C-alpha positions in Angstrom: 41.1 125.9 44.9 40.2 122.1 46.6 43.9 121.4 47.3 42.6 117.7 48.0 41.7 117.7 44.4 45.5 117.6 43.7 47.5 114.3 43.8 51.1 115.7 44.4 49.4 117.5 48.1 47.2 114.1 48.8 48.8 111.9 51.7 48.8 108.6 50.6 49.9 105.9 53.1 48.7 102.4 53.9 46.5 101.5 56.3 49.3 98.5 57.6 51.6 101.8 58.3 49.2 103.7 60.1 48.1 100.5 62.4 51.6 100.1 63.1 52.2 103.1 64.1 48.9 103.9 66.7 49.5 100.6 68.3 53.4 101.2 68.7 52.6 104.8 70.6 49.7 102.8 72.0 52.1 100.1 73.4 54.5 102.2 75.0 51.3 104.2 76.8 50.5 100.9 78.3 54.3 100.7 79.5 54.7 104.2 80.9 50.6 103.7 83.0 51.9 100.2 84.0 55.3 100.9 85.4 53.7 104.1 87.5 51.2 101.6 88.8 53.8 99.3 89.5 55.4 101.7 91.7 53.5 103.3 93.1 51.0 100.7 94.0 52.3 97.6 94.3 56.2 98.2 94.7 56.4 101.6 96.6 59.7 100.5 99.0 61.6 101.1 95.7 60.5 105.0 95.5 60.4 104.9 99.6 64.2 104.2 99.4 64.7 107.0 97.2 63.6 109.5 99.1 65.1 108.0 102.1 68.3 108.4 100.7 67.9 111.4 99.9 66.9 112.7 103.5 68.0 109.6 105.4 71.9 109.4 106.4 73.5 106.8 108.3 75.7 108.6 111.0 79.1 106.7 112.1 79.2 107.1 115.8 83.3 107.2 116.9 84.2 104.9 119.6 85.6 105.8 122.9 89.8 104.7 122.8 90.5 102.8 125.9 93.2 104.1 128.5 96.9 103.3 128.9 98.2 103.9 132.4 101.2 102.5 134.2 101.7 99.0 136.3 99.9 102.1 139.3 97.7 103.0 137.5 98.9 106.3 136.8 97.3 107.3 133.3 99.5 108.2 130.4 96.7 108.3 127.6 93.5 109.4 127.7 90.5 110.2 125.3 88.3 113.8 125.6 85.4 114.3 123.0 85.9 117.3 120.7 84.3 118.9 117.8 85.5 118.9 114.2 84.2 121.4 111.2 83.0 119.4 108.2 81.4 120.4 105.0 78.9 118.7 102.6 80.1 120.2 98.9 76.5 119.9 97.4 75.0 121.6 99.7 77.6 124.5 100.6 76.2 127.5 100.6 78.7 130.0 101.6 78.9 133.9 101.3 81.7 136.4 101.0 81.2 137.8 104.1 80.6 134.4 105.6 83.8 133.3 104.6 85.6 136.0 105.7 84.2 135.5 108.9 85.0 131.9 108.9 88.7 132.0 108.0 89.0 134.6 110.8 87.1 132.4 113.6 89.3 128.9 112.1 92.8 131.2 112.2 93.3 130.4 108.9 94.2 133.2 105.5 91.3 133.2 103.1 93.2 131.4 100.3 93.6 129.0 102.1 90.0 128.4 103.2 89.1 128.6 99.8 91.4 126.3 98.9 89.8 124.0 101.6 86.4 124.3 100.0 86.7 124.3 96.3 88.5 120.8 96.3 86.9 118.7 94.0 85.2 116.0 96.3 81.6 113.7 96.1 81.4 113.2 99.5 82.1 115.0 103.2 85.8 116.5 103.8 87.2 118.1 106.5 88.0 121.8 107.2 89.4 121.4 110.5 90.2 119.0 113.4 89.5 119.5 115.8 88.0 122.8 116.7 88.0 124.9 120.3 84.6 124.7 122.3 84.0 128.3 121.4 84.9 127.9 117.7 82.3 125.1 117.5 80.0 127.0 119.5 80.4 130.7 117.0 80.3 128.4 113.8 76.9 126.7 115.2 75.8 130.0 115.7 76.3 131.2 111.8 74.0 128.7 109.9 76.1 128.1 107.2 73.9 125.5 105.1 76.5 122.6 104.4 78.9 123.7 107.2 78.5 120.8 109.9 80.2 120.2 113.3 81.0 116.4 114.1 81.6 114.6 117.4 85.3 112.7 117.5 87.5 112.2 120.1 91.4 113.5 120.5 93.7 111.6 122.5 95.8 113.1 125.7 99.3 112.0 127.4 99.3 113.5 130.6 102.7 112.4 131.1 103.7 114.6 127.9 107.5 114.3 126.6 108.3 112.1 129.8 106.7 108.5 128.1 106.2 109.7 124.7 108.6 106.9 123.3 106.8 103.9 125.2 103.3 105.2 125.1 103.4 106.2 121.3 100.8 108.6 119.9 97.4 109.2 117.9 96.8 110.6 114.4 93.7 112.6 113.6 91.8 109.6 112.7 92.5 108.3 116.5 94.8 105.6 114.4 98.3 104.5 116.7 101.0 105.7 114.8 104.2 105.2 117.4 104.4 103.1 120.3 101.9 101.4 122.3 99.2 103.1 120.9 100.1 101.6 117.5 101.0 98.1 118.9 97.8 97.8 120.2 95.6 99.3 117.9 93.2 96.9 117.4 92.7 96.5 121.5 92.6 100.2 122.2 90.3 101.0 118.8 87.1 99.4 120.1 84.4 99.4 117.1 82.5 102.7 115.6 78.7 102.7 115.9 76.1 104.1 113.4 72.4 105.6 113.8 70.2 106.7 111.3 69.0 110.2 110.9 67.1 112.6 109.2 68.0 115.5 107.2 66.4 118.4 105.9 67.2 120.1 102.5 70.1 121.7 104.4 71.6 118.7 105.6 70.3 119.9 109.6 69.5 116.8 111.5 65.9 117.3 112.2 65.2 113.7 113.9 67.4 110.8 115.6 65.6 107.9 113.6 67.3 104.2 115.0 70.1 103.1 116.5 71.5 100.8 113.7 75.0 99.5 115.7 76.2 100.6 119.0 80.0 102.0 119.2 82.0 99.8 121.6 85.0 101.1 123.9 88.0 100.1 123.3 89.9 97.9 126.2 92.2 99.5 128.9 96.1 98.7 128.6 97.9 98.4 131.9 101.7 98.4 131.5 104.5 97.2 133.1 106.5 100.7 133.3 107.1 102.8 136.2 105.7 106.1 136.0 108.3 107.1 138.7 111.5 105.3 137.2 110.1 106.4 133.8 110.8 110.2 135.0 113.7 109.6 136.6 115.3 107.8 133.5 114.0 110.7 131.3 115.5 113.4 134.1 118.6 112.2 134.2 119.0 111.1 130.7 118.7 114.5 129.8 120.8 116.0 132.5 123.8 113.4 130.7 123.1 114.5 126.9 123.2 118.1 128.4 126.5 117.4 130.7 128.3 115.3 127.4 126.9 117.8 124.6 126.0 114.6 123.0 123.6 114.8 120.0 121.5 111.7 121.8 120.9 108.6 123.8 118.9 106.6 125.6 117.7 104.2 128.9 116.7 100.6 129.3 115.4 100.1 132.7 113.7 96.3 133.2 112.9 94.1 136.3 115.8 91.9 136.5 114.0 88.9 137.5 111.1 89.7 135.2 112.6 91.3 132.1 109.1 93.8 132.1 110.5 97.3 131.1 110.0 99.5 133.9 111.4 102.6 132.2 112.5 103.5 128.9 113.7 107.0 127.6 115.6 108.3 124.8 116.5 112.1 123.6 115.7 113.8 121.1 112.0 113.9 122.8 108.8 115.0 121.1 105.6 116.2 122.6 102.7 114.2 121.9 100.1 117.0 123.0 101.7 118.9 120.0 101.2 118.0 116.4 102.0 120.4 114.8 105.7 120.3 113.2 106.6 116.8 113.8 109.8 115.7 113.2 111.1 112.0 112.4 114.5 112.1 114.3 112.9 112.7 117.5 110.1 110.5 117.7 112.0 107.6 117.0 112.3 105.2 119.5 116.2 105.0 119.6 116.3 102.0 122.8 114.1 99.3 120.4 115.6 100.8 116.7 118.7 101.7 116.1 121.8 98.9 116.8 125.3 99.2 117.7 128.5 97.3 118.3 128.3 96.3 122.0 131.9 96.6 122.5 133.8 95.8 126.1 129.8 95.1 126.9 130.3 91.5 124.9 132.6 90.5 127.2 131.2 88.9 130.1 129.4 86.5 127.8 133.1 85.0 126.3 133.6 84.6 130.4 130.3 82.6 130.6 131.1 81.1 127.4 134.3 79.4 128.7 133.2 78.7 132.4 130.3 77.3 131.5 132.4 74.8 129.3 134.8 74.4 132.4 137.6 75.5 129.9 138.5 78.5 132.7 137.7 78.9 136.3 137.0 82.4 137.7 140.4 83.0 139.5 142.6 80.8 136.4 145.7 82.7 135.7 146.1 84.0 131.6 149.1 85.6 130.4 147.7 89.1 129.0 150.6 91.1 127.3 150.4 94.2 125.9 149.7 93.0 122.0 148.3 89.6 120.9 148.4 88.6 117.4 145.4 86.8 115.5 146.0 86.5 111.6 146.4 89.7 110.4 145.0 91.4 113.5 147.0 92.9 116.3 144.9 93.0 119.3 146.3 95.8 122.0 145.2 96.8 125.2 145.5 100.4 126.4 146.2 99.5 130.0 147.7 96.6 129.8 148.8 93.6 132.8 151.1 91.0 132.6 149.1 88.1 133.8 145.6 88.6 134.7 142.4 86.1 136.5 139.2 85.7 134.8 137.9 87.9 137.0 140.3 90.8 136.7 140.2 90.4 133.1 136.3 91.4 133.2 137.4 93.8 135.6 139.9 95.5 133.7 138.1 94.9 130.4 141.2 93.3 129.1 140.5 93.0 125.1 144.2 90.7 125.3 142.5 88.3 127.7 138.4 88.6 125.8 140.1 87.3 123.0 142.5 84.6 124.3 139.4 83.0 125.9 137.4 83.3 123.1 140.2 81.4 121.1 139.7 78.2 122.7 136.0 77.7 121.8 134.8 76.8 118.2 132.8 79.4 116.7 129.8 77.5 116.8 129.9 77.3 120.8 130.7 81.1 121.1 127.9 81.7 118.4 125.7 79.4 120.5 126.4 81.0 124.1 125.1 84.9 122.2 122.8 83.4 120.7 120.8 82.3 123.9 121.6 85.7 125.0 118.9 86.7 122.3 121.4 88.0 120.0 119.9 88.3 116.6 116.8 87.6 117.9 113.9 89.6 118.4 113.4 91.0 121.5 109.7 90.2 121.8 108.7 93.4 123.3 105.8 94.3 121.0 107.4 98.0 120.4 106.8 98.7 116.3 109.9 98.7 114.0 111.9 96.0 116.8 115.0 95.4 115.5 117.0 91.8 116.1 120.1 93.1 115.4 123.3 91.3 113.2 124.6 87.8 114.8 126.2 86.3 111.6 126.2 82.2 111.6 129.3 80.5 113.0 130.1 79.2 109.8 131.0 82.3 108.4 133.5 83.6 111.1 137.6 83.7 110.3 139.4 83.2 113.1 140.0 87.2 113.2 136.1 88.0 113.1 135.9 85.6 116.5 138.7 87.1 117.7 137.4 91.1 117.4 133.7 89.7 118.7 135.6 88.9 121.5 135.3 92.3 122.8 132.2 93.6 120.5 132.7 94.4 117.0 131.3 92.6 113.8 128.1 92.0 115.5 125.1 94.7 116.1 122.5 95.0 118.8 119.8 97.6 120.4 120.1 99.0 123.7 116.9 96.6 124.0 118.2 93.3 123.3 121.3 94.1 125.6 119.9 95.3 128.4 117.7 91.5 128.3 120.8 90.0 127.7 122.7 91.2 130.9 118.9 89.8 132.9 120.7 86.6 132.6 123.9 87.2 135.1 121.3 89.0 137.6 119.2 85.1 137.2 122.2 83.0 137.8 122.3 82.2 133.8 119.1 81.4 133.5 
């Protein structure tokens, strides 16, 4: 049977349709060929760039952090090079036996290591920062694809806990977290560098291609701190805390002429070289952050205010009964004397005498003396978290509040503020 003679089996296509389909196929082939010629013959940089993106990498070079020293050049913070273990998940091939060996080598539980290795991330991630030199050698000998060691810097503090609250510490990324390490982060940090390297399919570096940017070392920092005085302050504070069974305490030692901080110590203390199990309490720089009511330490400023205005003289005699009433407040002396001079009022810390002197001033006059002494203002030490304390505006004072502020209640200060305020007495009121 001749099938071509049957009309139901006969292919009947219009000539214009065949021409259209053929033209489209031909055009597509020409387009593909043209694109291939363009990429391989004319614009070779495109495919070269794609290839380089697979094998060429820009390697970040960490900057060496600047040193911190005391006024005599004694080192308080230095950086040492260390190795850290990182992984590239797309290349990581770790057999079960190697995983057990690696966990044992790093001192990790196998479950902890598995959790780290199976995290969902597209880029590189750290497994342990840092590792010891012995661990680094053994890890490199394992030759696991996707695992690599990275050179970083770790901070070391020669004075340890003695200067911990002054110097502070850095985190695992070498960024300052407390103390001068944080306050001068930009100065100490330096600038990271960058190099282009060539890696094979397993991620191994096979060639160092070219430097892109040179790492710049951070600036060194010399403090006014005297490490010998700092050690004495630390030792004596610890002894006093133990003797009196106190929960905490602080010491500030200033140069009375320049205001430089020669020593600053706190208890409880922490060791900045041990970054495990940090607790926020011991890291608190109490001398700068914590505030308290200054109590009788404010009385010399009351005397200074009245002497400055000529209202009294050092030998002026004032009646000082055991109690004296200001409004609804009854002021009392624990060790009363019927009459005292201004000098004796300060010597014997008389509440009644201090209140009587303070009440001869207007609220604004008394406020100005306290304000000029630095109360209610930031000390300007640069320490992170330093406080200005609390000194309300004189316009809101009531007589009873002015009276209680004469013996140090109703305002708050930090220890650093109080120490700096007392510098005026060592510099003839300047």
